[in-house]
C-alpha positions in Angstrom: -27.5 29.7 -104.9 -28.0 33.1 -103.3 -29.3 35.7 -105.6 -27.2 38.5 -104.1 -24.7 40.4 -106.2 -21.2 39.4 -105.3 -18.5 41.9 -105.2 -15.4 40.2 -106.6 -11.7 41.0 -106.7 -10.0 38.9 -109.5 -6.1 38.2 -109.6 -5.0 36.4 -112.7 -1.9 37.3 -114.7 -3.0 36.3 -118.1 -5.0 39.4 -119.6 -6.9 37.2 -122.0 -8.2 34.9 -119.2 -8.7 37.7 -116.7 -10.7 39.8 -119.2 -12.8 36.6 -120.1 -13.3 35.9 -116.4 -14.5 39.5 -115.9 -17.1 39.1 -118.7 -18.2 35.9 -117.5 -18.7 37.0 -113.8 -20.4 40.2 -114.9 -22.8 38.3 -117.2 -23.7 36.1 -114.1 -24.6 39.0 -111.8 -21.1 39.5 -110.1 -19.5 42.8 -109.7 -15.7 42.5 -110.3 -14.7 45.6 -108.3 -11.0 45.1 -109.4 -9.1 42.9 -111.7 -5.3 42.6 -111.2 -2.3 40.7 -112.4 0.0 40.4 -109.5 0.0 39.4 -105.8 0.7 42.8 -104.5 -2.0 44.2 -106.5 -4.4 41.5 -105.1 -3.5 42.4 -101.6 -4.1 46.1 -102.2 -7.3 45.6 -104.0 -8.6 43.4 -101.1 -7.8 46.2 -98.5 -9.3 48.8 -100.9 -12.5 47.1 -101.8 -13.2 44.4 -99.1 -15.0 42.3 -101.6 -17.3 39.3 -100.8 -14.7 37.1 -102.4 -11.4 37.0 -103.9 -10.6 34.8 -106.9 -6.8 34.0 -107.2 -4.6 32.2 -109.5 -2.0 30.3 -107.7 0.8 30.9 -110.1 1.5 34.7 -110.6 4.6 36.8 -111.4 7.5 37.2 -110.9 8.4 33.5 -110.3 5.1 31.8 -111.5 5.2 29.5 -108.4 3.3 30.2 -105.3 2.8 34.0 -105.2 -1.0 33.6 -105.5 -1.3 31.1 -102.6 0.8 33.1 -100.3 -1.2 36.2 -101.0 -4.3 34.1 -100.5 -3.0 33.0 -97.0 -2.2 36.5 -96.2 -5.7 37.8 -97.0 -7.1 34.8 -94.8 -4.9 36.3 -92.0 -5.7 40.0 -92.5 -9.3 39.9 -93.6 -10.8 36.7 -92.5 -14.3 37.8 -93.6 -13.2 37.8 -97.4 -14.0 34.5 -99.1 -11.2 33.1 -101.3 -11.4 30.8 -104.1 -8.0 30.0 -105.7 -7.7 28.0 -108.9 -4.8 26.1 -110.7 -4.1 24.5 -114.0 -3.1 21.3 -112.1 -3.8 19.5 -108.7 -1.5 21.1 -106.1 -2.3 19.3 -102.8 0.5 20.9 -101.0 -0.7 24.3 -101.8 -4.3 23.3 -100.9 -2.9 22.3 -97.6 -1.3 25.4 -96.9 -4.4 27.5 -97.7 -6.8 25.2 -95.7 -4.5 24.7 -92.7 -6.4 27.7 -91.1 -9.7 26.3 -91.3 -12.2 25.3 -94.0 -14.9 28.0 -93.9 -14.9 30.5 -96.7 -12.3 28.7 -98.8 -12.4 27.3 -102.3 -10.0 25.5 -104.5 -10.8 24.7 -108.1 -9.1 23.6 -111.1 -9.1 26.1 -114.2 -11.1 23.7 -116.2 -14.0 24.2 -113.7 -14.2 28.0 -114.5 -15.4 27.1 -117.9 -18.5 25.5 -116.3 -20.0 28.9 -115.6 -22.9 27.7 -113.2 -20.6 25.6 -111.2 -18.0 28.1 -110.8 -20.4 30.9 -109.9 -22.3 28.6 -107.4 -18.8 28.0 -105.8 -18.3 31.8 -105.4 -21.6 32.2 -103.7 -20.9 29.2 -101.4 -17.5 30.4 -100.4 -18.7 34.1 -99.9 -21.5 32.6 -97.7 -18.9 30.9 -95.5 -18.8 27.5 -97.0 -16.2 25.6 -98.9 -15.8 24.6 -102.5 -13.2 22.1 -103.3 -12.7 20.6 -106.8 -13.6 16.8 -106.9 -10.1 16.0 -108.3 -8.5 17.8 -105.6 -10.5 15.8 -103.0 -9.5 12.7 -104.7 -5.8 13.4 -104.6 -6.1 14.6 -100.9 -7.8 11.4 -99.8 -5.0 9.1 -101.2 -2.7 7.7 -98.7 -1.2 4.6 -97.3 -1.4 4.9 -93.5 -3.8 2.7 -91.5 -6.5 5.1 -89.9 -10.0 5.3 -89.0 -10.7 6.0 -92.7 -10.1 2.3 -93.3 -13.0 1.5 -91.2 -15.5 3.2 -93.6 -17.5 1.2 -96.3 -17.2 2.2 -100.0 -20.5 3.9 -99.8 -19.6 5.8 -96.6 -16.5 7.1 -98.3 -18.4 7.9 -101.4 -20.9 10.0 -99.3 -18.0 11.7 -97.4 -16.3 12.8 -100.5 -19.5 14.5 -101.7 -19.7 16.1 -98.4 -16.2 17.3 -98.8 -17.2 18.8 -102.2 -19.8 20.9 -100.5 -23.0 18.9 -101.1 -25.9 18.8 -98.8 -27.7 15.5 -97.8 -30.3 16.2 -100.3 -28.0 16.8 -103.1 -26.0 13.7 -102.2 -29.2 11.6 -102.4 -29.9 12.9 -105.8 -26.4 12.2 -107.1 -26.4 8.8 -105.8 -30.1 7.9 -106.5 -30.8 7.0 -102.8 -33.3 8.4 -100.2 -32.2 11.3 -98.1 -32.8 9.0 -95.2 -30.1 6.6 -96.5 -27.6 9.5 -96.9 -28.3 10.5 -93.3 -27.6 6.9 -92.0 -24.4 6.9 -93.8 -23.3 10.2 -92.6 -24.2 9.0 -89.0 -22.1 6.1 -89.5 -19.2 8.2 -90.4 -19.6 10.4 -87.3 -19.7 7.3 -85.1 -16.6 5.6 -86.7 -14.6 8.9 -86.4 -15.9 9.3 -82.8 -17.6 12.7 -83.4 -20.1 13.7 -80.9 -22.8 16.3 -81.3 -22.1 19.5 -79.6 -23.8 22.9 -79.6 -20.8 24.6 -81.3 -19.1 22.1 -83.4 -19.9 21.2 -87.0 -19.3 17.5 -87.4 -19.6 17.6 -91.1 -16.5 19.8 -91.1 -14.6 17.7 -88.6 -15.5 14.4 -90.4 -13.9 15.8 -93.6 -11.0 17.2 -91.6 -10.5 13.8 -90.2 -10.8 12.0 -93.5 -8.3 14.1 -95.3 -5.8 14.5 -92.3 -5.6 10.7 -91.8 -4.8 10.2 -95.5 -1.7 12.4 -95.6 -3.2 16.1 -95.7 -3.7 18.2 -92.7 -6.5 20.6 -93.9 -9.9 19.7 -95.2 -13.2 20.9 -96.8 -16.7 21.0 -96.4 -19.7 23.3 -97.1 -20.1 25.1 -93.7 -23.1 26.9 -95.1 -24.8 23.7 -95.8 -26.7 21.3 -93.6 -25.3 21.4 -90.0 -25.6 18.2 -88.0 
């Protein structure tokens, strides 16, 4: 995780949770430059402060439906240099798809319970601010479910497992540690995924990103995730 001090705009309508997150982030070396409770307040704060990352609750006033995600999509369009981490009480794959439809870099989608895991949460903020992606494992699991026959069906169980971890933002070294295998073994699995998905190496394309995009797109979701700041192959 980067040691730089992140500038954060926080949008959460619950005063208790908002104050708690401000305290949590401050204790972890982040500077919360604005904490707001509405989508319009969020948009204004991002324009005023140009933070490294905006942390946004999906459900916000007045309807408590999709105000937050719509604001996040607008931020993505207006100020693409601002990282966005949205969080929700439940898995909302449709809203995740809306946010990620414009690309995976600089985007995070976490469940609220993940916020309580302070180190993981702050690490996700740094990753997104640096142009990577942080997707909650439960979101990945939901997005990968689907019934259509696709290239995904050609993957072995281990290749699927490796690709799911890639989608969560893990590097090859991190995956090797989690699966208790060698980094070389992980590299072979990743290479097999590239081959099965027909992804050739180029000077400009990140095959890790494309592999996850393919995985999720062929399982019923258009967008996808990866850690664009992690190892590029």
